[in-house]
C-alpha positions in Angstrom: 74.4 -68.1 2.0 72.8 -67.8 5.4 69.0 -67.1 6.3 69.8 -63.4 7.5 71.5 -63.2 4.2 69.1 -64.8 2.4 66.4 -61.9 3.3 68.4 -59.6 3.6 68.3 -60.0 -0.5 65.0 -60.6 -1.0 64.3 -57.3 0.6 66.8 -55.7 -1.8 64.6 -57.5 -4.8 61.7 -56.4 -3.0 62.7 -52.4 -3.0 64.3 -52.7 -6.5 61.2 -53.8 -8.0 58.7 -51.1 -6.4 61.1 -48.1 -7.6 61.3 -49.5 -11.0 57.8 -50.2 -10.7 57.1 -46.8 -9.8 59.9 -45.2 -12.0 57.7 -46.6 -15.0 54.5 -45.4 -13.5 55.3 -41.7 -12.9 56.9 -42.0 -16.4 53.4 -42.8 -17.5 51.9 -39.7 -15.8 54.2 -37.7 -16.9 53.9 -38.6 -20.8 50.0 -37.9 -19.9 50.4 -35.0 -18.2 50.2 -32.6 -21.4 46.6 -32.2 -22.2 46.2 -31.2 -25.4 45.1 -27.7 -26.3 41.7 -26.5 -25.8 39.6 -25.9 -28.5 37.3 -22.7 -29.3 33.9 -23.6 -29.6 32.3 -24.6 -32.4 35.1 -24.5 -34.2 34.4 -27.4 -37.4 35.6 -31.1 -38.2 38.7 -28.2 -40.2 40.0 -26.4 -37.2 37.6 -23.8 -38.9 35.9 -21.1 -36.4 32.4 -20.9 -39.1 31.1 -16.8 -38.9 27.5 -16.6 -37.4 25.3 -14.6 -40.1 23.2 -13.3 -36.7 22.1 -10.4 -39.5 18.6 -10.4 -40.0 16.8 -12.9 -41.6 17.6 -14.2 -44.6 16.7 -15.1 -48.1 15.1 -18.7 -48.9 17.7 -20.9 -50.3 17.0 -24.3 -52.0 21.6 -24.9 -53.4 24.3 -25.9 -51.1 25.3 -22.9 -50.0 28.7 -22.2 -50.9 31.3 -23.6 -48.1 34.0 -20.1 -48.3 37.1 -21.2 -46.0 39.9 -19.1 -45.6 44.0 -19.9 -43.6 44.2 -15.7 -42.0 47.4 -14.3 -40.6 46.3 -10.6 -38.3 49.8 -8.9 -38.9 49.8 -9.7 -42.8 48.8 -7.3 -44.8 47.4 -8.8 -48.0 45.5 -10.5 -45.8 43.8 -7.1 -44.3 43.3 -5.7 -48.1 41.3 -9.0 -49.1 39.1 -8.6 -46.5 38.9 -4.7 -46.9 37.9 -5.7 -50.0 35.3 -8.7 -50.2 33.6 -7.8 -46.5 30.3 -6.5 -48.0 30.0 -9.3 -50.3 31.3 -11.6 -47.9 28.8 -10.5 -45.8 26.4 -10.1 -48.5 26.2 -14.2 -48.8 25.9 -15.2 -45.2 23.5 -12.6 -44.5 21.6 -14.2 -48.1 22.3 -17.7 -46.6 24.5 -18.6 -50.1 27.6 -19.2 -48.1 29.2 -20.4 -45.0 32.6 -18.9 -43.8 34.6 -20.8 -41.4 38.5 -18.6 -40.7 41.0 -20.5 -39.8 43.3 -17.9 -38.1 47.3 -18.8 -37.9 50.6 -17.2 -37.0 53.0 -17.4 -40.1 55.8 -14.7 -40.4 57.1 -16.7 -42.7 54.3 -16.3 -45.0 52.8 -13.0 -43.9 55.7 -10.7 -43.3 54.3 -9.6 -39.8 55.0 -9.6 -36.6 54.9 -14.0 -35.6 53.9 -12.8 -31.6 51.4 -9.9 -32.2 49.4 -13.3 -35.2 49.5 -15.5 -32.1 47.8 -13.3 -29.3 45.3 -11.7 -32.2 44.8 -15.3 -33.3 44.2 -15.7 -29.9 42.4 -13.2 -29.1 39.8 -14.2 -32.1 39.1 -17.4 -30.8 38.9 -16.5 -27.2 36.0 -14.3 -29.2 34.3 -17.4 -30.7 34.6 -19.4 -27.1 32.3 -17.5 -25.8 31.0 -14.8 -28.0 30.1 -16.3 -31.4 27.3 -14.0 -32.6 30.1 -11.2 -32.5 32.9 -12.8 -34.0 33.6 -11.0 -37.5 33.1 -8.1 -36.4 35.9 -8.8 -33.9 38.0 -10.2 -37.0 37.6 -7.1 -39.3 38.6 -4.9 -36.6 41.3 -7.1 -35.8 42.3 -5.7 -39.6 40.5 -2.3 -39.1 43.3 -2.0 -36.3 46.2 -3.4 -37.8 49.6 -2.2 -35.8 51.9 -1.0 -38.6 56.2 -2.3 -38.3 58.0 -5.1 -38.4 57.0 -5.3 -34.5 53.7 -4.7 -32.6 53.0 -2.9 -29.7 50.2 -3.8 -28.9 49.5 -5.2 -26.3 46.8 -8.2 -24.5 45.4 -4.9 -22.7 44.5 -2.8 -26.0 43.1 -6.6 -27.6 40.7 -6.5 -24.7 39.7 -2.9 -25.2 39.2 -4.1 -29.2 37.5 -6.3 -28.5 34.9 -4.0 -26.8 34.3 -1.6 -28.5 33.2 -4.0 -31.1 30.5 -4.9 -29.2 31.7 -7.9 -28.0 29.8 -9.4 -24.8 30.9 -11.4 -21.4 34.0 -9.1 -21.8 34.8 -10.8 -18.3 35.3 -14.4 -19.7 37.2 -12.9 -23.1 39.4 -10.5 -21.1 40.8 -13.5 -19.2 40.6 -15.8 -21.8 42.9 -13.1 -23.9 45.2 -12.5 -20.8 46.0 -16.2 -20.4 46.7 -16.7 -23.6 44.2 -20.0 -23.5 43.9 -20.8 -27.5 47.8 -20.0 -28.2 48.6 -23.5 -28.3 46.1 -24.4 -30.5 46.5 -21.6 -32.4 49.9 -22.2 -32.6 48.9 -26.3 -33.3 46.3 -25.2 -36.4 49.6 -23.4 -37.6 51.8 -26.2 -37.8 49.3 -28.6 -39.7 47.8 -25.7 -41.7 47.0 -27.5 -45.2 44.1 -26.9 -47.7 42.8 -29.4 -50.0 45.6 -31.5 -50.3 48.8 -29.2 -49.9 50.4 -26.8 -47.0 49.6 -23.6 -47.3 51.9 -21.0 -48.8 51.3 -18.1 -48.2 48.8 -15.6 -46.8 45.8 -15.4 -47.0 44.3 -18.9 -48.7 40.7 -18.2 -49.7 39.5 -21.3 -50.8 35.1 -22.4 -52.1 33.8 -25.6 -52.7 37.7 -27.6 -52.2 39.2 -25.0 -55.2 41.4 -22.3 -54.5 41.3 -18.9 -55.3 43.5 -17.9 -57.1 43.3 -14.5 -58.4 44.2 -10.8 -57.1 43.7 -10.0 -52.8 42.8 -6.8 -53.5 40.3 -7.0 -56.7 36.6 -7.3 -55.5 36.2 -7.3 -59.4 37.9 -11.0 -59.4 36.8 -12.3 -56.5 32.9 -11.3 -57.2 34.3 -13.7 -61.1 35.8 -16.9 -58.6 33.0 -17.2 -56.6 30.0 -16.8 -59.7 32.5 -19.7 -62.0 32.2 -21.6 -58.6 28.4 -21.1 -57.9 28.1 -22.4 -61.5 30.4 -25.4 -61.4 28.7 -26.5 -58.2 
């Protein structure tokens, strides 16, 4: 084998090595290109959005507040019913400092019977408010249900959600509006919806309400039953 031939072989091997190595590098970069979903500020370790009281002075509390966790879908009629009948009671618990509330907004149309596309956009909007105006989160949460679109397919647009946020007294609307329109937290909502689990099991209905680890099994339309459930958990705790 002549020197010229050997030289060409060496050059070809070097080129091949560069191509293969470069391909590996590109593959590594590409595999890491997808960044993790953005998470709203203040989200707890379980993926819930904590509700701030923000309603004046609270009474002194000598016991650990009850932890209420609620998995909800903004297109669910049942979730709207539960909130409507228990809103004032839960606000009272927050104001008294006897409970904390964490909301898990999900988009699960197979469980809610609602419009999954709207549920995703509404949950993203709620997350945007949590990110930029957390003190207004509960008001916006309530407003979403009070203004819940009717029918299997929602005609409510992102602009409608922005208008609803502004009408709910949400601040920093420039940032909130951009966040809603850009769907900033939609991937996070999708991840949380896919991974939704409570008390060691998969969420199998909407809403799911948990108090200190105990799942509420009563009527979603009965404030009396929910109060009794709360009292029973308080006694055990």
